N, C-alpha and C positions, 0 to 999 in steps of 0.2 A: 507506626512506625517509627524503627527506630532506623538513624541516620547509619549509611554506612560507616564501617571502621577502616581506618589507615591501619594498614598491617606489614609494618615493618620486623622482619626475621630478626635477633638475637642469635647470631650465627656462632657454633663452637667451633673453635681451631681443629683444626686435622691435624694429627702428627702422623709422621712415618711411624714404623717399627722401633727407630733407632731413637724416636722421640724429638725429632726435628723437624719443625717446619713443613709440612708437604702442601708447596706450594702448588703442584697441579691439580692438589683433590682441593684442594680450598677453592681455586679458580674453577673447576668444576660445578662446586657445591654453589657458590655465589652465582654461575651463569643459570643453574637451577633455579634457585629461589627468584630471583628475579625476574624471573619468566612468570611466573605466579602470581609474587606479592608485591608491595607498593615498593620493599628496598630492604638494606640489610642495615643492623648498629653492629658494626664489625669492632673487635678486640675488646668486649664488655665481659660481664662477671661469667658467662656462658662461654665465653672464648678463653676462660682460664687469661685473663690479661696480667696477672699479679703473676704470674710465670713465663711472661714474654717479655725480653729485652726487648728494648726501644727500636732497634733496626726490625728485629720481627714483625711488631705491631705496625709497624710505619709498610713496609712490605705488602701487610694483609691490605690496608687502607689503601695501598697502591693497586694491589689486586681490584679490591671490588670498583676503585674508582673506574678504573678500566673495563671492568665488566658490564658495571651499570651506570657511571657517568654519575658526577655529583652531585644532582638532584633526588637521587635515592642512596645514598650513604650516609650513615649517621657515622662516623668515627668516634671513640671512644678514646679519649686521649686523660683520661682521671688519674690522677696519682695522690698521693699523702699529703703533698706539698704542692705549692701554687709554682715554685720556681719549677719543677718537675712538669707539670701539668703545661705550664705556658710553651714550655721547650719543646712537647710534641705539638701541642696546639698550633706552634710556627711551622713547624717541621708538616705537619698535615695538611693546614693552608698552604705551603711551597708546592706539594704535590697536587692541589687542585679541587683538595676537600673543601666544601661549603657549608656543612654541617658538621657541627663537632658537639659531643657530650660529656661530661668531666663529672665524675661522682662527687663527691663532698668531700672535704678533709679525713681522714681515717687513720688509726691507730689510738692516734693523742686524741684527748678531749678540743672542743674548738666551740669559743663563743659565738654568738650570731654576728656579734662586729667582722670574726676572724671568717665564717662563711663570705660576708660579704667581700669580703678583701681579697680571697681567694678566689670568688668568680671574675671580680674585675683586673686582678692582674691576668688571668686568661684572657678576657675579653681584650686585654691592650696589646696582648703578644698575636690574635687573630682577630681583627676590628671589625674585616668585613663580612666574618661568617655568624652564621646562624647557631648560637650555644644553649645548650639544656643541661640543667642541673640535672645529676643522679643522684636519687635519694633512697639508701637503701639500708633502713637502719639496725638489721640484722649483722649484716654485713662487715656495717663501718664503725659499727657503735657509737653512732650518732643520730640524734632524732633531730630534722629539720621540721619544727612547725609550720604550717600554713603561713603565717603574719614572717614569720621570718625567713621563708623562701620567697614571700611578696619582697620582702626590702631586699634582697640580694638581688631579684629579677630587675627591683628598680634599681639599683648599684650598678649592674651589670648590662642591663638590656639583654637580657635574657629570652628567650622565644618559646622557655617552658619548662618541661622537665618531664623525667622518666620516674616512676612511683614505681618502687618493687617493694616487696615483703609488707611488711604493716602500712607503711607508706601508700600501697595500693587500694587499701579499706578507706582510706582518708580522702580518695581522688575526690568526690565532690566538695569536700574543705578547702582543698588548692586550689578547685576551679572556682571558689567562691572569692577567695584572697585574691586572687590575680587574674581576672576577668580578663577574657581577648588572649590569653598565652596559649598555647597548645600541651595539652598533657596526658602524657600516654602513660597505661596502666602495664606495668610490668606482669598484671595478672589477666593470663590468658585463656583462662576458663572460661569465661561467659562474655563474647565481644559485644553482645546486646547491653549487656546489665553494663559493661563502663561507658556506653554511648550513652544509656539514658544517665548517669550520673556525671554528664557534660564531658566526657572524655574525647581527645583527639581519635585515638586509636588504642592498639596496641604494638608493643614491642617484644615479641614472644619467642622464646624458647623453644618451646614443643613444634612451634612450626618451623624448624628446621629442618625435623623427621616428617611432619606430616603437613606439606604445605598446602597440598591439595584439599586437605579440609576446611582449613581458614581462609583460600579462596573460594570454595564453594559458599561457605556461611558468610564471607561480605557479601559476593553476589545475589545473596537471597534476601540478606539485608537493602542492599541496594534497590534492587527492585520491588520490593516490597512483599515479597513472598512469603507470608508469615509460615505457614503451612512446610515450604521446602526448608527454612531457616529453622523451624523447630525440628527437622531430620536431621539435618546437618548440626544443631547442638547435640542429639542425643548419640551421634559418632565421636563427636567433641567427647563426651560427657564418658566414656569409655575411655578414650586417649589420656585423660584427665585421671584417674583413675590408676594409669601406670604411672603414675608420677612424673617428675620433671628434672630428674638429675643428670646431669651432664654424661655420665656412665651409661644411662638408659637411652640417652638419644643419641648418644655415638653407636650403640649397640640396634637401634632401630634402622638411624644411617648406613652400620656397615651390610647390614641386611640387604639395605638399596645400591649396594656396590660402591658408598658415597665414604671411602676411604677406612682405614683401622677405628680401633677401640683404643689404642695410646693416647695416655694423658698424659700430663706434668702434675698435677693437685689428685687430691681426694676428691674422686667424683661417681660413689656409690654404684657399683656396674651389677647390673640383674643378676637375682641369682636364677637357676633352672626353672623355676615355675614361672616367675615375671618373663623371663626371657621368653618363653614359649608362647606366655599372652603379648607379650610386643610383639611377635614374629605372625600370629595372627590379626594384628590389628594392620601390620604391613599388608600382609599379604592380599586381606581386604582392599585396602586402599590402592595397589597397583591392578586389581581386577579388572581389564575392561569394561565392568560394567559401572566402577565407580562414578560419578555417586549417584548416578539414578537406582542402581539396588541395590547397594550397600546400608544406603540408606532409608531403605523399609524396617522397619521391626521385625518380619517376618522371615528375615533371612537370616540364620545365623552361621558363622563360618565354625566349622569342626574339626579341623586340624591342618596343618600346614606341612609341605612336602620341601624340600631342598636338594637343590643341585649336588650329588656327590660332595666329593671334599673339599674344604675352603682352599679360596686361591689366596697366596702368597700375599699377606699383608692386608687382605681384606675379607675372610672368614665367608662363612656359609651365605647362600644367595636364596633367595626364596625363588622356586620353581613353578610351584603351584599352589592353587587354594581349593580344599574339597568343601563344598558348601550342602548344606540340606536343611530345604523347607519344613520346619516340624509335618509331620501327617503327610507326607508326599514319599514318591519314591522318585528316582533319578529320571532326569529327564521331565518331570512331569511340572515344574516351575518355570516352564519357558526359558531357562538359562543352562549352560553348560554345568554338568555335574563339576569338571574340574576345570579350574580357571588359571590358564597359563598367565605368567607372570613377568 
């Protein structure tokens, strides 16, 4: 039996149509997510942090702390230079944040001793907070091998790391290099595999749009129900196939009535066919029969329906989903043919 993963959501930042941070929409999203998952990771890559100014980042941290409490918020305060990151760390701690994460230095190369010094300076700015490194080589241009991370962890008293991109594939190596620290994977495609590799859990972008799937899968792993875990993993496999770009997640959130699709960065929005596939998964997820029925392979979502015209700033919302059980007529499955959501 795999241990249950801790699941933090790497939350997208929701913007209004004019490109400003929509505080009300973000508050609502934090409330929903913290009702289902273990916590939120605020202003990270999925949150488009390079496009946020310091005041915006801190306002999002403050919102999350108010909604979830300090034990369930990891505030990302990373910046390319230690001076900037330390300033944000000090300000976040003053707001009540007790768990911080900082991406490695980026844009310019950094020697191993500079990586250690980077985190030492952040630690000095927030000495009482749990501090996590955030390692994402494909975004930063900096690979931090497990031994370098271990040295930085010792130098700065790190609590662990978030490992994304190729670093997530080396999770077991990081666990071995720094035993006792908490390693979170940004690869949210298979929570049980992360746990088998020694991870503490996930910091998951997809869970922003599909939190029920991650909550159900974690619960099944926690209870040792291998059959249920396998069924939920099948649902997750379909979601993973849709991709995890910010644009695709925001489209799914829009369908759920969680803000619009506005973004400040290039986010790869879905095309028409992919939009339809995302809508199908969201409709199934919002069915009153999830997770008991939608995880059964014999149920196939055939199409989705929408309520009339899009609401201003919100877009179309799913009204119902038509399902068919292969080889049956409507009504024979024991479930309604149309599921209002």
